[in-house]
TORZA-250107 format. One record per residue (C-alpha): x, y, z; residue in one letter; residue number from 1. Coordinates in steps of 0.1 Angstrom, whole numbers, plus 5000, padded with zeros to 4 digits. Layout:
# TORZA-250107
     c1     c2     c3   code   pos
      X      Y      Z      A   NUM
...
# end
This chain:
# TORZA-250107
     c1     c2     c3   code   pos
   9445   5742   7096      M     1
   9450   5779   7099      P     2
   9413   5788   7103      D     3
   9406   5761   7129      S     4
   9406   5768   7167      P     5
   9436   5756   7187      T     6
   9432   5737   7220      Y     7
   9457   5724   7244      D     8
   9436   5701   7266      A     9
   9404   5681   7270      L    10
   9382   5683   7301      L    11
   9358   5654   7309      L    12
   9329   5668   7329      V    13
   9307   5645   7348      S    14
   9283   5641   7377      F    15
   9305   5624   7403      G    16
   9297   5598   7429      G    17
   9308   5585   7463      P    18
   9336   5560   7466      E    19
   9330   5548   7501      K    20
   9302   5547   7527      R    21
   9313   5578   7545      D    22
   9310   5598   7512      D    23
   9274   5590   7506      V    24
   9255   5616   7527      L    25
   9279   5645   7519      P    26
   9277   5636   7482      F    27
   9239   5636   7483      L    28
   9238   5669   7502      E    29
   9259   5684   7473      N    30
   9235   5669   7447      V    31
   9204   5682   7465      L    32
   9216   5716   7477      R    33
   9190   5742   7469      G    34
   9164   5717   7459      R    35
   9131   5710   7477      N    36
   9137   5673   7483      V    37
   9127   5659   7517      P    38
   9155   5645   7538      R    39
   9136   5613   7540      E    40
   9139   5610   7503      R    41
   9177   5617   7505      M    42
   9181   5589   7531      L    43
   9161   5566   7509      E    44
   9184   5572   7480      V    45
   9214   5568   7504      A    46
   9202   5532   7509      E    47
   9207   5526   7472      H    48
   9244   5534   7476      Y    49
   9247   5514   7508      Y    50
   9234   5484   7489      H    51
   9267   5486   7470      F    52
   9288   5494   7501      D    53
   9286   5531   7495      G    54
   9306   5531   7462      A    55
   9291   5544   7430      S    56
   9308   5529   7399      P    57
   9307   5562   7380      I    58
   9341   5574   7390      N    59
   9358   5541   7381      S    60
   9339   5541   7348      Q    61
   9351   5576   7341      N    62
   9387   5566   7348      R    63
   9383   5537   7324      A    64
   9368   5560   7297      L    65
   9397   5584   7301      I    66
   9422   5556   7298      E    67
   9406   5543   7266      A    68
   9404   5578   7252      L    69
   9440   5585   7259      R    70
   9449   5554   7238      G    71
   9425   5565   7210      E    72
   9439   5600   7209      L    73
   9475   5588   7208      A    74
   9467   5564   7180      T    75
   9451   5592   7160      A    76
   9480   5616   7167      G    77
   9458   5640   7187      V    78
   9481   5654   7214      N    79
   9457   5666   7241      L    80
   9461   5659   7279      P    81
   9429   5648   7295      I    82
   9416   5664   7327      Y    83
   9385   5653   7347      W    84
   9362   5673   7369      G    85
   9329   5666   7386      N    86
   9298   5686   7396      R    87
   9292   5669   7429      N    88
   9322   5649   7441      W    89
   9359   5647   7439      F    90
   9377   5656   7416      P    91
   9356   5687   7418      L    92
   9355   5711   7388      L    93
   9371   5741   7405      P    94
   9401   5720   7417      D    95
   9405   5706   7382      T    96
   9403   5740   7364      V    97
   9428   5753   7389      R    98
   9452   5725   7381      Q    99
   9447   5732   7344      M   100
   9456   5768   7349      R   101
   9487   5758   7369      D   102
   9497   5734   7341      D   103
   9496   5762   7316      G   104
   9464   5752   7298      V   105
   9449   5782   7280      R   106
   9420   5768   7260      R   107
   9403   5734   7264      A   108
   9375   5714   7249      L   109
   9350   5698   7273      A   110
   9332   5665   7269      F   111
   9300   5662   7290      F   112
   9290   5627   7300      T   113
   9254   5633   7288      S   114
   9242   5626   7253      A   115
   9210   5647   7255      F   116
   9201   5683   7259      S   117
   9184   5695   7291      S   118
   9192   5719   7319      Y   119
   9207   5692   7341      S   120
   9225   5674   7313      G   121
   9239   5704   7295      C   122
   9233   5740   7306      R   123
   9239   5732   7343      Q   124
   9273   5717   7334      Y   125
   9281   5748   7314      R   126
   9272   5769   7345      E   127
   9294   5746   7366      N   128
   9323   5752   7343      V   129
   9317   5790   7343      A   130
   9315   5790   7381      A   131
   9347   5769   7383      A   132
   9365   5794   7360      R   133
   9353   5823   7381      E   134
   9365   5806   7413      A   135
   9399   5801   7398      V   136
   9401   5837   7387      G   137
   9427   5852   7364      P   138
   9444   5828   7341      G   139
   9416   5802   7342      A   140
   9415   5785   7308      P   141
   9388   5791   7282      E   142
   9366   5760   7280      I   143
   9344   5752   7249      D   144
   9319   5724   7251      K   145
   9317   5696   7225      L   146
   9283   5692   7209      R   147
   9256   5668   7221      S   148
   9258   5634   7205      F   149
   9224   5617   7209      F   150
   9222   5609   7172      N   151
   9259   5605   7164      H   152
   9266   5570   7148      P   153
   9293   5565   7174      G   154
   9266   5565   7201      F   155
   9237   5548   7182      I   156
   9257   5520   7167      E   157
   9271   5506   7200      P   158
   9236   5507   7216      M   159
   9221   5489   7185      A   160
   9249   5463   7188      E   161
   9239   5457   7224      H   162
   9202   5455   7217      V   163
   9207   5432   7187      G   164
   9227   5408   7209      K   165
   9199   5408   7236      A   166
   9172   5402   7210      L   167
   9193   5373   7197      G   168
   9191   5356   7231      E   169
   9153   5354   7229      I   170
   9138   5323   7214      E   171
   9132   5329   7177      R   172
   9095   5321   7181      D   173
   9091   5348   7208      H   174
   9115   5374   7194      R   175
   9089   5392   7172      G   176
   9066   5398   7202      A   177
   9094   5411   7225      A   178
   9092   5447   7235      R   179
   9122   5471   7235      I   180
   9119   5496   7263      V   181
   9143   5526   7262      F   182
   9147   5543   7295      T   183
   9162   5576   7306      A   184
   9164   5598   7337      H   185
   9131   5615   7344      S   186
   9132   5653   7346      I   187
   9107   5678   7358      P   188
   9080   5686   7332      S   189
   9089   5723   7335      S   190
   9125   5714   7325      M   191
   9114   5693   7296      A   192
   9092   5721   7283      A   193
   9123   5743   7277      G   194
   9145   5718   7259      C   195
   9145   5690   7233      R   196
   9152   5662   7257      Y   197
   9120   5642   7249      E   198
   9124   5647   7211      A   199
   9161   5636   7212      Q   200
   9153   5605   7233      L   201
   9125   5595   7208      Q   202
   9149   5600   7179      E   203
   9178   5581   7195      A   204
   9154   5552   7204      S   205
   9139   5552   7169      R   206
   9174   5551   7153      L   207
   9184   5521   7175      V   208
   9152   5503   7168      G   209
   9155   5508   7131      N   210
   9191   5495   7131      L   211
   9181   5463   7148      V   212
   9150   5459   7126      G   213
   9126   5461   7156      H   214
   9109   5494   7153      P   215
   9083   5487   7180      Q   216
   9095   5504   7212      F   217
   9086   5524   7242      D   218
   9104   5553   7259      V   219
   9100   5554   7297      V   220
   9117   5571   7326      Y   221
   9134   5563   7359      Q   222
   9152   5577   7389      S   223
   9127   5605   7397      R   224
   9139   5625   7427      S   225
   9115   5654   7430      G   226
   9086   5660   7454      P   227
   9053   5642   7445      P   228
   9036   5675   7439      T   229
   9059   5684   7410      Q   230
   9051   5669   7376      P   231
   9079   5648   7361      W   232
   9082   5629   7329      L   233
   9067   5594   7328      G   234
   9057   5566   7327      P   235
   9081   5551   7352      D   236
   9099   5520   7340      V   237
   9085   5498   7368      G   238
   9049   5509   7361      E   239
   9054   5503   7325      H   240
   9067   5467   7331      L   241
   9035   5460   7350      R   242
   9015   5475   7321      H   243
   9033   5453   7295      L   244
   9027   5422   7316      A   245
   8990   5430   7317      S   246
   8991   5432   7279      Q   247
   9006   5397   7277      G   248
   9042   5408   7269      I   249
   9066   5382   7283      R   250
   9100   5393   7269      D   251
   9114   5428   7274      V   252
   9148   5443   7264      V   253
   9155   5473   7286      V   254
   9179   5499   7271      V   255
   9193   5526   7293      P   256
   9196   5550   7263      I   257
   9197   5580   7286      G   258
   9230   5571   7302      F   259
   9265   5565   7289      I   260
   9278   5543   7317      S   261
   9264   5516   7341      D   262
   9264   5538   7372      H   263
   9243   5537   7403      M   264
   9210   5547   7387      E   265
   9214   5519   7361      V   266
   9225   5493   7386      L   267
   9199   5500   7413      F   268
   9169   5513   7394      D   269
   9171   5488   7366      L   270
   9192   5458   7377      D   271
   9176   5457   7411      Y   272
   9142   5474   7413      E   273
   9130   5469   7377      A   274
   9144   5434   7376      K   275
   9124   5425   7407      H   276
   9092   5439   7393      I   277
   9098   5420   7360      A   278
   9102   5388   7379      E   279
   9071   5395   7400      E   280
   9049   5400   7369      V   281
   9064   5372   7348      G   282
   9085   5391   7324      I   283
   9119   5379   7312      A   284
   9138   5411   7313      M   285
   9172   5416   7296      R   286
   9190   5449   7304      R   287
   9216   5459   7278      V   288
   9249   5477   7287      P   289
   9254   5514   7281      T   290
   9280   5527   7256      A   291
   9307   5527   7283      G   292
   9341   5522   7268      T   293
   9328   5505   7236      H   294
   9355   5512   7209      P   295
   9331   5529   7186      R   296
   9319   5552   7214      F   297
   9355   5561   7223      V   298
   9362   5568   7187      R   299
   9332   5591   7185      M   300
   9347   5613   7213      I   301
   9379   5615   7193      R   302
   9358   5624   7162      E   303
   9340   5651   7181      L   304
   9373   5666   7192      I   305
   9387   5665   7156      Q   306
   9356   5683   7144      E   307
   9366   5713   7166      R   308
   9403   5711   7154      L   309
   9393   5712   7117      T   310
   9382   5743   7097      A   311
   9356   5725   7076      A   312
   9346   5693   7095      P   313
   9322   5666   7086      E   314
   9296   5666   7114      R   315
   9282   5631   7116      A   316
   9246   5626   7126      A   317
   9219   5600   7119      L   318
   9182   5607   7114      G   319
   9163   5638   7107      T   320
   9173   5662   7135      L   321
   9208   5669   7123      G   322
   9239   5675   7143      P   323
   9236   5696   7175      S   324
   9251   5731   7177      H   325
   9286   5737   7189      D   326
   9277   5769   7208      V   327
   9246   5768   7229      C   328
   9221   5798   7224      P   329
   9218   5821   7253      V   330
   9182   5809   7261      D   331
   9191   5772   7256      C   332
   9177   5746   7281      C   333
   9166   5770   7309      P   334
   9164   5759   7345      A   335
   9131   5744   7356      P   336
   9106   5762   7378      V   337
   9113   5750   7413      R   338
   9083   5743   7436      P   339
   9081   5765   7466      A   340
   9095   5751   7498      A   341
   9069   5742   7524      P   342
   9064   5769   7551      K   343
# end
């Protein structure tokens, strides 16, 4: 349409992860650069990766998502090549943006692998993209971010499908007493205070619970990485499982609503640590998959792209919060207040 923007590529922007044992420490040093995290904590997290031979599944999952999206775009007649760049590990964003420039890309859309608004899940990625463009210099393509999708039906419906299947595996007599526990990455309280992360998580969880007809749910957090002196969002999923057991709950469906793929923090923090705690306290825990490459989720990405290619698009969103903005305000999702380094 004549009034719609034109784009000539799609850039998938993600966190990145190591793919072999020798990558683990350099990767974690990239992640923690400039942050007041004790080295002991970094080495502790490294053990999570060594538990899986040093390979995070996030890169392979991004490759699978890109392949599925290529097919979806081709079927819909959307002719956009897909590029991929990470914040913390190869392929790194500056290298990808440089390749885009060399390929003649002038204006691209960017899909961030994070459904929710926060500094680390949105603004920091925008800063990463801006830094990559600056590093590439003249000729670097313009890059516009697709909107957040926490309440898009293409995200909510696959999650509800997974939850409904897990509930269906619980004996009918016990199903009504089962608890749905939605979990997301914890962030510093100072970061949460400057964004809508908590409100969006509550809304996404409510929407999923309503779709499966099981509106009783809890929202908890996992994967905290900051110093113990810094307040972070809670409760922790492990602590909450112990609490539920003390209340007589015996069936729990854990839903990693805060993630879009079954990467390391899902596999280790939920399938390993949380599962062991559940077994210890006598809870039958079922962990549902993330959206991953579910066809409805892949179609959602295509729909978000077509929104930006259309002059007067329909902007799908469930619930009461409405669709997210296309262009982030200048003061959106500010960086958290970092604690002072010990002297």
